[in-house]
All heavy atoms as an XYZ file, in Angstrom:
670
protein
N     128.771     31.187    163.247
C     127.501     31.460    163.876
C     126.692     32.383    162.965
O     127.245     33.315    162.382
C     127.753     32.142    165.232
C     126.491     32.541    165.939
S     126.735     33.467    167.481
C     127.710     32.368    168.426
N     125.406     32.125    162.858
C     124.523     32.964    162.043
C     124.415     34.355    162.663
O     124.481     34.511    163.878
C     123.128     32.346    161.997
C     123.036     31.066    161.193
C     121.693     30.390    161.409
N     120.574     31.289    161.149
C     119.717     31.158    160.135
N     119.836     30.145    159.309
N     118.737     32.019    159.970
N     124.223     35.359    161.815
C     124.162     36.726    162.327
C     122.951     36.958    163.219
O     123.045     37.678    164.219
C     124.247     37.770    161.201
C     124.524     39.149    161.820
C     122.997     37.773    160.348
C     125.078     40.152    160.875
N     121.817     36.336    162.904
C     120.646     36.546    163.756
C     120.896     36.005    165.168
O     120.542     36.628    166.159
C     119.367     35.979    163.141
C     119.432     34.506    162.789
O     120.530     33.925    162.765
O     118.359     33.932    162.517
N     121.576     34.882    165.261
C     121.901     34.317    166.566
C     122.956     35.162    167.281
O     122.858     35.410    168.490
C     122.383     32.878    166.435
C     122.611     32.237    167.780
C     122.781     30.758    167.697
C     122.864     30.187    169.103
N     122.963     28.748    169.081
N     123.954     35.642    166.558
C     124.981     36.482    167.167
C     124.373     37.745    167.770
O     124.718     38.138    168.885
C     126.059     36.864    166.152
C     127.071     37.808    166.730
C     128.090     37.343    167.528
C     126.987     39.174    166.495
C     129.015     38.218    168.097
C     127.892     40.057    167.047
C     128.917     39.574    167.854
N     123.473     38.380    167.034
C     122.856     39.613    167.522
C     122.049     39.362    168.794
O     122.015     40.197    169.690
C     121.980     40.235    166.436
C     122.736     40.760    165.220
C     121.770     41.160    164.123
C     123.642     41.924    165.596
N     121.421     38.202    168.897
C     120.655     37.847    170.088
C     121.586     37.505    171.258
O     121.432     38.011    172.359
C     119.725     36.677    169.789
C     118.790     36.375    170.939
C     119.101     34.995    171.451
C     118.117     34.589    172.520
N     118.742     34.420    173.817
N     122.583     36.661    171.010
C     123.506     36.242    172.072
C     124.293     37.434    172.619
O     124.498     37.556    173.820
C     124.472     35.149    171.548
C     125.606     34.877    172.522
C     123.706     33.867    171.270
N     124.694     38.346    171.734
C     125.460     39.521    172.157
C     124.573     40.599    172.774
O     125.066     41.592    173.284
C     126.222     40.105    170.973
O     125.312     40.607    170.012
N     123.269     40.395    172.677
C     122.271     41.322    173.199
C     122.284     42.682    172.504
O     121.897     43.685    173.083
C     122.412     41.468    174.712
C     122.005     40.189    175.433
C     122.297     40.234    176.905
N     121.725     39.115    177.638
C     122.227     37.885    177.649
N     123.268     37.584    176.928
N     121.658     36.936    178.370
N     122.729     42.695    171.250
C     122.606     43.902    170.442
C     121.151     44.079    170.027
O     120.679     45.197    169.854
C     123.518     43.832    169.223
C     125.006     44.033    169.519
C     125.849     43.667    168.309
C     125.284     45.452    169.962
N     120.455     42.955    169.830
C     119.003     42.958    169.603
C     118.388     41.977    170.595
O     119.019     40.991    170.981
C     118.667     42.566    168.168
C     119.072     43.588    167.102
C     118.814     43.042    165.713
C     118.338     44.891    167.289
N     117.161     42.241    170.978
C     116.537     41.507    172.081
C     116.198     40.043    171.763
O     116.382     39.174    172.594
C     115.277     42.243    172.517
C     114.792     41.841    173.861
C     113.773     42.822    174.374
C     113.567     42.582    175.847
N     113.264     43.776    176.572
N     115.681     39.801    170.571
C     115.265     38.445    170.203
C     115.818     38.068    168.837
O     116.032     38.924    167.996
C     113.741     38.341    170.167
C     113.120     38.338    171.525
C     111.601     38.172    171.417
N     110.981     39.108    172.344
C     110.582     40.333    172.043
N     110.689     40.798    170.826
N     110.054     41.106    172.958
N     115.966     36.768    168.632
C     116.472     36.281    167.349
C     115.489     36.588    166.235
O     115.892     36.916    165.115
C     116.736     34.780    167.452
C     117.485     34.231    166.275
C     117.931     32.820    166.553
N     118.577     32.253    165.381
C     119.115     31.059    165.357
N     119.111     30.308    166.430
N     119.660     30.608    164.255
N     114.201     36.508    166.518
C     113.198     36.798    165.489
C     113.265     38.272    165.081
O     113.065     38.607    163.912
C     111.799     36.439    165.977
O     111.465     37.175    167.136
N     113.550     39.153    166.032
C     113.709     40.580    165.724
C     114.942     40.776    164.851
O     114.917     41.546    163.887
C     113.811     41.414    167.021
C     114.154     42.860    166.715
C     112.520     41.323    167.812
N     116.013     40.066    165.159
C     117.237     40.148    164.364
C     116.995     39.648    162.935
O     117.453     40.257    161.973
C     118.347     39.341    165.023
N     116.263     38.546    162.805
C     115.962     38.003    161.477
C     115.100     38.982    160.681
O     115.336     39.197    159.489
C     115.259     36.660    161.605
N     114.131     39.596    161.330
C     113.282     40.589    160.656
C     114.099     41.793    160.207
O     113.903     42.313    159.109
C     112.164     41.062    161.587
O     111.285     40.023    161.868
N     115.017     42.238    161.061
C     115.872     43.373    160.707
C     116.728     43.043    159.488
O     116.929     43.892    158.608
C     116.752     43.760    161.887
N     117.219     41.819    159.403
C     118.003     41.397    158.227
C     117.121     41.400    156.979
O     117.536     41.887    155.931
C     118.582     40.002    158.441
S     119.924     39.926    159.632
N     115.928     40.864    157.108
C     115.000     40.814    155.969
C     114.620     42.211    155.482
O     114.342     42.403    154.306
C     113.746     40.023    156.322
C     114.020     38.539    156.494
O     115.019     38.050    155.924
O     113.234     37.873    157.209
N     114.593     43.183    156.403
C     114.247     44.559    156.057
C     115.466     45.393    155.672
O     115.379     46.610    155.563
C     113.529     45.211    157.246
C     112.199     44.570    157.555
C     111.632     45.002    158.901
O     112.224     45.885    159.554
O     110.597     44.449    159.288
N     116.605     44.742    155.481
C     117.870     45.389    155.073
C     118.277     46.485    156.058
O     118.673     47.572    155.671
C     117.771     45.921    153.657
N     118.221     46.162    157.368
C     118.678     47.089    158.396
C     119.945     46.601    159.082
O     120.465     47.251    159.981
C     117.576     47.322    159.438
C     116.396     48.085    158.854
C     115.389     48.485    159.899
N     114.715     47.307    160.432
C     114.434     47.126    161.726
N     114.771     48.012    162.611
N     113.810     46.038    162.111
N     120.463     45.442    158.637
C     121.704     44.888    159.172
C     122.699     44.781    158.017
O     122.396     44.187    156.983
C     121.487     43.481    159.785
C     120.349     43.481    160.793
C     122.783     42.953    160.387
C     120.580     44.289    162.035
N     123.883     45.354    158.219
C     124.912     45.371    157.182
C     126.207     44.808    157.745
O     126.539     45.051    158.906
C     125.173     46.805    156.705
C     123.949     47.476    156.152
C     123.079     48.167    156.972
C     123.671     47.411    154.797
C     121.947     48.787    156.474
C     122.533     48.021    154.281
C     121.676     48.707    155.116
N     126.933     44.070    156.926
C     128.266     43.597    157.282
C     129.188     44.048    156.166
O     128.962     43.719    154.998
C     128.318     42.064    157.444
C     129.742     41.608    157.715
C     127.393     41.613    158.564
N     130.178     44.840    156.523
C     131.095     45.369    155.520
C     130.393     46.253    154.503
O     130.804     46.303    153.345
N     129.329     46.914    154.897
C     128.603     47.817    154.016
C     127.555     47.162    153.136
O     126.870     47.836    152.387
N     127.401     45.835    153.231
C     126.410     45.129    152.412
C     125.310     44.557    153.300
O     125.590     43.988    154.356
C     127.069     43.972    151.649
C     128.082     44.429    150.640
C     128.697     43.245    149.930
C     129.759     43.717    148.953
N     130.407     42.601    148.286
N     124.070     44.695    152.859
C     122.938     44.119    153.597
C     123.078     42.599    153.586
O     123.495     42.008    152.587
C     121.623     44.534    152.949
N     122.759     41.972    154.711
C     122.911     40.519    154.820
C     121.600     39.857    155.206
O     120.705     40.484    155.757
C     124.004     40.140    155.852
C     125.364     40.585    155.378
C     123.686     40.689    157.219
N     121.513     38.581    154.913
C     120.371     37.749    155.272
C     120.613     37.153    156.665
O     121.747     37.105    157.135
C     120.208     36.609    154.259
C     119.957     37.071    152.842
C     118.562     37.580    152.711
C     118.283     37.937    151.254
N     117.018     38.587    151.098
N     119.559     36.643    157.318
C     119.717     36.080    158.664
C     120.708     34.913    158.740
O     121.298     34.671    159.784
C     118.318     35.602    159.033
C     117.395     36.355    158.152
C     118.160     36.664    156.902
N     120.908     34.202    157.654
C     121.800     33.033    157.663
C     123.267     33.397    157.427
O     124.119     32.507    157.433
C     121.354     32.035    156.605
N     123.588     34.668    157.259
C     124.979     35.079    157.039
C     125.850     34.577    158.189
O     125.498     34.709    159.356
C     125.076     36.607    156.938
C     126.491     37.093    156.809
C     127.142     37.109    155.581
C     127.193     37.515    157.927
C     128.448     37.541    155.470
C     128.506     37.950    157.829
C     129.128     37.957    156.600
O     130.437     38.373    156.500
N     126.996     33.988    157.856
C     127.925     33.454    158.862
C     128.874     34.557    159.328
O     129.703     35.040    158.553
C     128.738     32.293    158.296
C     127.912     31.071    158.015
C     127.577     30.403    159.308
N     126.731     29.237    159.057
C     126.177     28.560    160.019
N     126.347     28.887    161.264
N     125.416     27.523    159.749
N     128.756     34.940    160.579
C     129.592     35.977    161.161
C     130.978     35.409    161.451
O     131.107     34.264    161.884
C     128.971     36.497    162.480
C     129.844     37.535    163.136
C     127.601     37.049    162.225
N     132.008     36.237    161.221
C     133.382     35.866    161.522
C     133.985     36.924    162.434
O     133.574     38.083    162.410
C     134.200     35.778    160.232
C     133.690     34.728    159.251
C     134.393     34.792    157.926
C     133.955     35.879    157.002
N     132.553     36.043    156.725
N     134.959     36.530    163.234
C     135.668     37.487    164.079
C     136.315     38.517    163.158
O     136.913     38.168    162.140
C     136.727     36.778    164.942
C     137.582     37.785    165.691
C     136.049     35.827    165.916
N     136.141     39.784    163.482
C     136.684     40.865    162.665
C     135.661     41.527    161.766
O     135.918     42.603    161.229
N     134.483     40.903    161.588
C     133.429     41.516    160.770
C     132.966     42.823    161.412
O     132.887     42.930    162.633
C     132.213     40.588    160.649
C     132.376     39.512    159.590
O     133.330     39.587    158.800
O     131.525     38.599    159.556
N     132.654     43.802    160.576
C     132.110     45.075    161.024
C     130.613     45.055    160.736
O     130.198     44.993    159.578
C     132.773     46.276    160.310
C     134.289     46.231    160.481
C     132.180     47.585    160.817
C     134.785     46.408    161.888
N     129.799     45.081    161.791
C     128.340     45.011    161.677
C     127.759     46.396    161.911
O     128.129     47.067    162.874
C     127.753     44.034    162.711
C     128.288     42.619    162.477
C     126.228     44.041    162.668
C     127.889     41.629    163.549
N     126.844     46.807    161.041
C     126.117     48.062    161.217
C     124.639     47.727    161.362
O     124.078     47.007    160.539
C     126.337     49.001    160.018
O     127.737     49.239    159.882
C     125.613     50.321    160.216
N     124.036     48.264    162.421
C     122.619     48.035    162.702
C     121.922     49.383    162.663
O     122.368     50.329    163.312
C     122.417     47.403    164.092
C     123.257     46.135    164.234
C     120.947     47.112    164.342
C     123.362     45.631    165.649
N     120.831     49.459    161.895
C     120.056     50.695    161.808
C     118.765     50.491    162.595
O     117.956     49.637    162.265
C     119.743     51.061    160.339
C     118.909     52.319    160.268
C     121.025     51.203    159.550
N     118.620     51.260    163.689
C     117.409     51.221    164.511
C     116.705     52.553    164.316
O     117.112     53.539    164.925
C     117.700     51.173    166.001
C     118.694     50.214    166.557
C     120.047     50.508    166.600
C     118.259     49.036    167.134
C     120.944     49.648    167.187
C     119.163     48.179    167.725
C     120.500     48.483    167.748
O     121.385     47.634    168.340
N     115.706     52.614    163.507
C     114.978     53.871    163.289
C     115.910     54.982    162.842
O     116.485     54.927    161.770
N     116.137     55.987    163.707
C     117.028     57.088    163.347
C     118.399     56.950    164.014
O     119.157     57.894    164.093
C     116.394     58.431    163.743
C     116.251     58.573    165.238
O     116.288     57.592    165.982
N     116.074     59.790    165.686
N     118.727     55.756    164.479
C     119.992     55.493    165.155
C     120.790     54.445    164.391
O     120.222     53.502    163.852
C     119.677     54.984    166.561
C     120.837     54.966    167.476
C     120.356     54.670    168.897
N     121.388     53.859    169.505
C     121.192     52.769    170.204
N     119.980     52.345    170.426
N     122.180     52.113    170.705
N     122.103     54.619    164.354
C     122.974     53.662    163.664
C     124.088     53.259    164.618
O     124.735     54.104    165.215
C     123.562     54.299    162.420
C     124.437     53.381    161.613
C     125.042     54.105    160.435
N     124.010     54.711    159.632
C     123.713     54.358    158.391
N     124.390     53.415    157.802
N     122.752     54.965    157.739
N     124.317     51.946    164.741
C     125.364     51.420    165.600
C     126.299     50.575    164.749
O     125.846     49.702    164.003
C     124.757     50.556    166.712
C     125.759     49.847    167.607
C     126.343     50.831    168.611
C     125.096     48.699    168.326
N     127.589     50.840    164.853
C     128.592     50.055    164.146
C     129.481     49.387    165.182
O     129.981     50.046    166.091
C     129.443     50.949    163.223
O     128.561     51.608    162.310
C     130.448     50.125    162.428
N     129.644     48.065    165.055
C     130.431     47.300    166.023
C     131.280     46.269    165.299
O     130.908     45.775    164.231
C     129.515     46.605    167.014
N     132.429     45.951    165.885
C     133.312     44.921    165.351
C     133.148     43.657    166.179
O     133.128     43.712    167.412
C     134.769     45.376    165.411
C     135.727     44.341    164.872
C     137.177     44.765    164.941
O     137.447     45.933    165.262
O     138.041     43.922    164.666
N     133.041     42.516    165.509
C     132.904     41.228    166.189
C     134.269     40.855    166.770
O     135.259     40.778    166.048
C     132.423     40.129    165.209
C     132.351     38.782    165.906
C     131.081     40.504    164.614
N     134.312     40.646    168.086
C     135.565     40.300    168.771
C     135.656     38.813    169.102
O     136.750     38.274    169.195
C     135.697     41.110    170.071
C     135.956     42.565    169.834
C     137.295     42.728    169.177
C     137.688     44.170    169.070
N     138.970     44.327    168.413
N     134.509     38.176    169.326
C     134.510     36.756    169.694
C     133.167     36.144    169.321
O     132.162     36.842    169.201
C     134.756     36.590    171.190
N     133.176     34.837    169.128
C     131.953     34.089    168.848
C     131.797     33.049    169.947
O     132.693     32.237    170.164
C     132.027     33.403    167.481
C     132.176     34.329    166.290
C     132.382     33.515    165.021
C     130.976     35.233    166.153
N     130.692     33.108    170.647
C     130.430     32.174    171.733
C     128.935     31.899    171.757
O     128.140     32.832    171.774
C     130.907     32.790    173.054
C     131.044     31.757    174.134
O     130.487     30.667    174.034
N     131.774     32.104    175.182
N     128.563     30.636    171.767
C     127.147     30.257    171.708
C     126.357     30.699    172.934
O     125.201     31.072    172.823
C     127.018     28.730    171.562
C     127.579     28.186    170.274
C     126.692     28.424    169.079
O     125.456     28.448    169.241
O     127.235     28.596    167.984
N     126.978     30.638    174.101
C     126.283     30.975    175.338
C     127.171     31.869    176.191
O     128.303     31.509    176.504
C     125.941     29.713    176.123
C     124.964     28.828    175.415
C     124.631     27.608    176.233
C     123.693     26.710    175.459
N     123.354     25.502    176.169
N     126.648     33.035    176.543
C     127.353     33.932    177.451
C     126.349     34.533    178.426
O     125.163     34.633    178.128
C     128.081     35.078    176.707
C     129.222     34.562    175.877
C     127.133     35.884    175.875
N     126.855     34.925    179.573
C     125.978     35.567    180.550
C     125.716     37.009    180.118
O     126.403     37.549    179.246
C     126.628     35.555    181.932
O     127.749     36.410    181.940
N     124.760     37.619    180.760
C     124.404     39.000    180.450
C     125.612     39.927    180.635
O     125.854     40.820    179.825
C     123.255     39.420    181.369
C     122.714     40.776    181.128
C     121.447     40.947    181.939
C     121.390     42.282    182.599
N     120.171     42.480    183.358
N     126.388     39.697    181.663
C     127.550     40.531    181.938
C     128.671     40.336    180.920
O     129.451     41.249    180.670
C     128.092     40.249    183.339
C     127.088     40.615    184.427
O     126.289     41.547    184.195
O     127.111     39.969    185.489
N     128.780     39.145    180.350
C     129.839     38.846    179.391
C     129.459     39.153    177.948
O     130.308     39.098    177.059
C     130.229     37.368    179.495
C     130.827     36.991    180.830
C     131.022     35.489    180.967
O     130.377     34.725    180.226
O     131.817     35.092    181.824
N     128.198     39.458    177.692
C     127.726     39.676    176.317
C     128.491     40.795    175.624
O     128.779     40.704    174.429
C     126.233     39.973    176.305
N     128.858     41.827    176.343
C     129.554     42.965    175.728
C     130.983     42.627    175.320
O     131.611     43.403    174.593
C     129.521     44.181    176.642
S     130.373     43.918    178.189
N     131.512     41.482    175.731
C     132.865     41.088    175.327
C     132.885     40.501    173.916
O     133.959     40.302    173.354
C     133.464     40.050    176.301
O     132.679     38.856    176.258
C     133.515     40.597    177.717
N     131.708     40.219    173.345
C     131.635     39.633    172.010
C     131.840     40.666    170.904
O     132.098     40.300    169.762
C     130.291     38.933    171.804
C     129.989     37.764    172.735
C     128.602     37.217    172.438
C     131.037     36.684    172.611
N     131.727     41.946    171.234
C     131.844     42.993    170.224
C     132.466     44.251    170.829
O     132.535     44.397    172.053
C     130.475     43.330    169.636
C     129.498     43.881    170.638
C     129.390     45.249    170.860
C     128.699     43.036    171.398
C     128.516     45.763    171.804
C     127.817     43.528    172.335
C     127.730     44.895    172.533
O     126.877     45.396    173.476
N     132.915     45.125    169.936
C     133.438     46.429    170.345
C     132.721     47.486    169.518
O     132.736     47.422    168.284
C     134.933     46.499    170.085
C     135.557     47.824    170.435
C     137.035     47.844    170.110
O     137.739     46.851    170.384
O     137.478     48.865    169.552
N     132.073     48.425    170.190
C     131.358     49.490    169.484
C     132.371     50.400    168.823
O     133.312     50.871    169.448
C     130.448     50.290    170.445
C     129.823     51.467    169.721
C     129.385     49.389    171.030
N     132.201     50.611    167.523
C     133.081     51.486    166.746
C     132.503     52.881    166.608
O     133.206     53.865    166.677
C     133.320     50.911    165.350
C     134.155     49.662    165.328
C     135.554     50.017    165.784
N     136.434     48.896    165.747
C     137.362     48.735    164.824
N     137.506     49.588    163.857
N     138.137     47.678    164.884
N     131.185     52.940    166.368
C     130.542     54.226    166.101
C     129.065     54.119    166.474
O     128.441     53.087    166.266
C     130.688     54.582    164.628
C     130.199     55.931    164.248
C     130.434     56.231    162.770
O     131.064     55.427    162.077
O     129.939     57.264    162.340
N     128.538     55.214    167.009
C     127.120     55.255    167.340
C     126.599     56.631    166.957
O     127.026     57.640    167.508
C     126.907     54.993    168.822
C     125.493     54.743    169.196
C     125.352     54.197    170.613
O     126.351     54.026    171.315
O     124.206     53.972    171.005
N     125.681     56.675    165.987
C     125.092     57.926    165.513
C     123.616     57.950    165.816
O     122.935     56.942    165.666
C     125.278     58.092    163.989
C     126.724     58.224    163.613
O     127.539     58.675    164.388
N     127.044     57.833    162.393
N     123.118     59.128    166.181
C     121.684     59.251    166.427
C     120.991     60.068    165.343
O     119.778     60.123    165.316
C     121.416     59.897    167.801
O     122.094     61.152    167.841
C     121.877     59.011    168.925
N     121.740     60.674    164.462
C     121.154     61.506    163.393
C     121.359     60.839    162.043
O     122.174     61.249    161.243
C     121.798     62.884    163.372
C     121.566     63.637    164.657
O     120.485     63.470    165.235
O     122.459     64.383    165.082
N     120.595     59.791    161.788
C     120.738     59.072    160.514
C     119.706     59.580    159.540
O     118.618     59.847    159.820
C     120.568     57.543    160.716
C     120.607     56.828    159.407
C     121.649     57.061    161.642
């Protein structure tokens, strides 16, 4: 699954277009490297998202094309959340 779609389905970011823009602006990292929107996410990948002065690091636990709002949090596990970036 593409990272822009994963971020939208998991509800880490609100829209796929926002996720794609964040990738283009080098605010999405996998394994410490900035990625493009077409990057193929794998189970076990460590994703870091930089939102302004906040940083969220999460591990991909599952890949599923369609999940309900309540099940979205099962796709990832938050590893670290910093507000002083």
